[in-house]
Every structure is written in structure tokens, then in C-alpha cells.
N, C-alpha and C positions, 0 to 999 in steps of 0.2 A: 504496499499502498505505499501510497506516495504523498507528500504532502496537497495536493491537491483535494483527494480523501478528505483530506483533514481538521486542514485552513478551508475558515468561512464564510463568509462577507454576505454580510446583510443589514439591508439599509440603517431600518430600523433598529439595531444594534448599538451600543457600541459606537452611536454616529458615524458606522459601517466600516469598521475599522476588522483588520483582518482576525477573525475568534478562533479558538478550538472548539470543533464538533462541537458547532451552532451552543456553544457557552457561551459565558458575557470575561470568559476570561482573553487578552487579546495576548498574539500574539510578541508584542509591548513586552508587553508585561511581563512574560517568563522571561522576552531579550533581558529585561532590567534587571528579572532576581539574579540570572548568572552573567551581570555584568557587573551587576556590584560584590559578586563575589562569592554568591549561593553556591553551588554543589546540584547538582540532575541530580545528586539523590535528597538534598533538605529542599531543595520545590518539587518532591513528588513526596516527600513527608506533609513538610510541608498541606501540599494543594493532593491528595489522596487521590481527589480522578481525576487525574492527568495519571499521564504512563511517560515513558522510555520513550515508545515513538511520537508522539504531544510533542517531547521538545525536541527528537532535531529532525520533527515535520517545520517546528518553527524554525527556526538553525537551514532547514535546505529551506526554506521559504525566503530568507531573509539573504540568504545564499545566491540565491535565483535574482531578486531585486535588484541589488546591490552587483552583481553581471550583468544584466541587466539597462543599468541608469544611462544616461545618456549623457555626453560630458561636454559641455562647449568652448571650446576656449579660443579668446578674439589673438 
């Protein structure tokens, strides 16, 4: 299962931000926890409804968005 099966975007939920499996936790939330120093294990313990696959989907989604950014230089 790839991240398109896990990451959902619904206009009326969390302002249309990418969420995990239709829940109210966003990709940004998970990435922010990881960036602040929480381990994957700590995130999973704090949010028991998340799975390791969810966290990996967030990372894959972010990597894909970064890869597809268009950079304009002058």
C-alpha cells in the first residue's frame, strides 16, 4: 500500500490539509513531531491509532512533494 491509499485530502477537514486515513491528524502534525525529536516509536505510543505504515506514508508524501517542487530562479 502506497501513500495515496493512506493520505487523504478532504476540503472540509483540517482546512483541506493532507490527513492520515481520513482522521483529523495531518501529515504536517506527524512530520512536526518527528522533526521536534520524537522517535517513530514515541509517536506511535502517543497516538495509538497510528501505524508505522502511516508514518512512512507521511514521509513518502513529503518526499514526493519536495521532489515535485518547481524552483524558479532569476
